[in-house]
mmCIF file of the C-alpha atoms, coordinates in Angstrom:
data_MODEL
# 
_entry.id   MODEL 
# 
loop_
_atom_site.group_PDB 
_atom_site.id 
_atom_site.type_symbol 
_atom_site.label_atom_id 
_atom_site.label_alt_id 
_atom_site.label_comp_id 
_atom_site.label_asym_id 
_atom_site.label_entity_id 
_atom_site.label_seq_id 
_atom_site.pdbx_PDB_ins_code 
_atom_site.Cartn_x 
_atom_site.Cartn_y 
_atom_site.Cartn_z 
_atom_site.occupancy 
_atom_site.B_iso_or_equiv 
_atom_site.pdbx_formal_charge 
_atom_site.auth_seq_id 
_atom_site.auth_comp_id 
_atom_site.auth_asym_id 
_atom_site.auth_atom_id 
_atom_site.pdbx_PDB_model_num 
ATOM 1  C CA . MET A 1 1  ? 12.921  -12.960 4.587   1.00 0.00 ? 1  MET A CA 1 
ATOM 2  C CA . LYS A 1 2  ? 11.740  -12.246 1.057   1.00 0.00 ? 2  LYS A CA 1 
ATOM 3  C CA . ASN A 1 3  ? 8.224   -11.446 2.300   1.00 0.00 ? 3  ASN A CA 1 
ATOM 4  C CA . THR A 1 4  ? 9.711   -8.852  4.640   1.00 0.00 ? 4  THR A CA 1 
ATOM 5  C CA . ILE A 1 5  ? 11.478  -7.196  1.709   1.00 0.00 ? 5  ILE A CA 1 
ATOM 6  C CA . LYS A 1 6  ? 8.249   -7.169  -0.283  1.00 0.00 ? 6  LYS A CA 1 
ATOM 7  C CA . MET A 1 7  ? 6.453   -5.647  2.680   1.00 0.00 ? 7  MET A CA 1 
ATOM 8  C CA . LEU A 1 8  ? 9.084   -2.927  3.057   1.00 0.00 ? 8  LEU A CA 1 
ATOM 9  C CA . LEU A 1 9  ? 8.849   -2.152  -0.653  1.00 0.00 ? 9  LEU A CA 1 
ATOM 10 C CA . SER A 1 10 ? 5.037   -1.983  -0.507  1.00 0.00 ? 10 SER A CA 1 
ATOM 11 C CA . LEU A 1 11 ? 5.046   0.427   2.426   1.00 0.00 ? 11 LEU A CA 1 
ATOM 12 C CA . PRO A 1 12 ? 6.238   3.517   0.459   1.00 0.00 ? 12 PRO A CA 1 
ATOM 13 C CA . ILE A 1 13 ? 3.538   2.840   -2.133  1.00 0.00 ? 13 ILE A CA 1 
ATOM 14 C CA . GLY A 1 14 ? 0.930   3.085   0.619   1.00 0.00 ? 14 GLY A CA 1 
ATOM 15 C CA . LEU A 1 15 ? 2.503   6.271   1.960   1.00 0.00 ? 15 LEU A CA 1 
ATOM 16 C CA . VAL A 1 16 ? 2.564   7.886   -1.484  1.00 0.00 ? 16 VAL A CA 1 
ATOM 17 C CA . ALA A 1 17 ? -1.063  6.896   -1.979  1.00 0.00 ? 17 ALA A CA 1 
ATOM 18 C CA . MET A 1 18 ? -1.906  8.605   1.316   1.00 0.00 ? 18 MET A CA 1 
ATOM 19 C CA . GLY A 1 19 ? -0.170  11.774  0.127   1.00 0.00 ? 19 GLY A CA 1 
ATOM 20 C CA . ILE A 1 20 ? -1.981  11.741  -3.199  1.00 0.00 ? 20 ILE A CA 1 
ATOM 21 C CA . ALA A 1 21 ? -5.300  11.131  -1.443  1.00 0.00 ? 21 ALA A CA 1 
ATOM 22 C CA . LYS A 1 22 ? -4.612  14.116  0.833   1.00 0.00 ? 22 LYS A CA 1 
ATOM 23 C CA . LEU A 1 23 ? -4.006  16.315  -2.218  1.00 0.00 ? 23 LEU A CA 1 
ATOM 24 C CA . VAL A 1 24 ? -7.095  15.094  -4.043  1.00 0.00 ? 24 VAL A CA 1 
ATOM 25 C CA . HIS A 1 25 ? -9.386  15.010  -1.000  1.00 0.00 ? 25 HIS A CA 1 
ATOM 26 C CA . PRO A 1 26 ? -8.135  17.669  1.444   1.00 0.00 ? 26 PRO A CA 1 
ATOM 27 C CA . SER A 1 27 ? -11.266 17.329  3.585   1.00 0.00 ? 27 SER A CA 1 
ATOM 28 C CA . TRP A 1 28 ? -10.490 13.695  4.514   1.00 0.00 ? 28 TRP A CA 1 
ATOM 29 C CA . GLY A 1 29 ? -9.438  13.172  8.106   1.00 0.00 ? 29 GLY A CA 1 
ATOM 30 C CA . ILE A 1 30 ? -6.453  11.158  9.253   1.00 0.00 ? 30 ILE A CA 1 
ATOM 31 C CA . ASN A 1 31 ? -8.631  8.086   9.842   1.00 0.00 ? 31 ASN A CA 1 
ATOM 32 C CA . TYR A 1 32 ? -9.743  7.928   6.215   1.00 0.00 ? 32 TYR A CA 1 
ATOM 33 C CA . LEU A 1 33 ? -6.193  8.509   4.996   1.00 0.00 ? 33 LEU A CA 1 
ATOM 34 C CA . LEU A 1 34 ? -4.837  5.715   7.191   1.00 0.00 ? 34 LEU A CA 1 
ATOM 35 C CA . ILE A 1 35 ? -7.502  3.287   6.024   1.00 0.00 ? 35 ILE A CA 1 
ATOM 36 C CA . PHE A 1 36 ? -6.851  4.202   2.394   1.00 0.00 ? 36 PHE A CA 1 
ATOM 37 C CA . GLY A 1 37 ? -3.078  3.871   2.807   1.00 0.00 ? 37 GLY A CA 1 
ATOM 38 C CA . LEU A 1 38 ? -3.411  0.525   4.554   1.00 0.00 ? 38 LEU A CA 1 
ATOM 39 C CA . MET A 1 39 ? -5.722  -0.771  1.832   1.00 0.00 ? 39 MET A CA 1 
ATOM 40 C CA . VAL A 1 40 ? -3.281  0.247   -0.907  1.00 0.00 ? 40 VAL A CA 1 
ATOM 41 C CA . PHE A 1 41 ? -0.412  -1.293  1.076   1.00 0.00 ? 41 PHE A CA 1 
ATOM 42 C CA . ALA A 1 42 ? -2.322  -4.558  1.520   1.00 0.00 ? 42 ALA A CA 1 
ATOM 43 C CA . VAL A 1 43 ? -3.310  -4.760  -2.137  1.00 0.00 ? 43 VAL A CA 1 
ATOM 44 C CA . THR A 1 44 ? 0.240   -4.178  -3.399  1.00 0.00 ? 44 THR A CA 1 
ATOM 45 C CA . PHE A 1 45 ? 1.637   -6.683  -0.905  1.00 0.00 ? 45 PHE A CA 1 
ATOM 46 C CA . VAL A 1 46 ? -0.875  -9.368  -1.898  1.00 0.00 ? 46 VAL A CA 1 
ATOM 47 C CA . ILE A 1 47 ? -0.243  -8.717  -5.591  1.00 0.00 ? 47 ILE A CA 1 
ATOM 48 C CA . SER A 1 48 ? 3.508   -9.101  -5.034  1.00 0.00 ? 48 SER A CA 1 
ATOM 49 C CA . LEU A 1 49 ? 2.880   -12.425 -3.276  1.00 0.00 ? 49 LEU A CA 1 
ATOM 50 C CA . LEU A 1 50 ? 0.585   -13.655 -6.057  1.00 0.00 ? 50 LEU A CA 1 
ATOM 51 C CA . VAL A 1 51 ? 3.076   -12.728 -8.780  1.00 0.00 ? 51 VAL A CA 1 
ATOM 52 C CA . LYS A 1 52 ? 5.690   -14.912 -7.102  1.00 0.00 ? 52 LYS A CA 1 
ATOM 53 C CA . LYS A 1 53 ? 3.281   -17.864 -6.876  1.00 0.00 ? 53 LYS A CA 1 
ATOM 54 C CA . SER A 1 54 ? 2.206   -17.561 -10.501 1.00 0.00 ? 54 SER A CA 1 
ATOM 55 C CA . LYS A 1 55 ? 5.813   -17.770 -11.699 1.00 0.00 ? 55 LYS A CA 1 
ATOM 56 C CA . ASN A 1 56 ? 6.231   -21.176 -10.017 1.00 0.00 ? 56 ASN A CA 1 
# 
């Protein structure tokens, strides 16, 4: 359950990163934006999981 909450909190970070990437690189297509957003989402989700493990 807690991993689902972390995933839902990481999702807006990926979406905001996609928006910023679209502003900075307007020539990027939707494929590049999706890959970039998914990478940012995955990195923030993994970091949130690692922070929890390091506290234990």
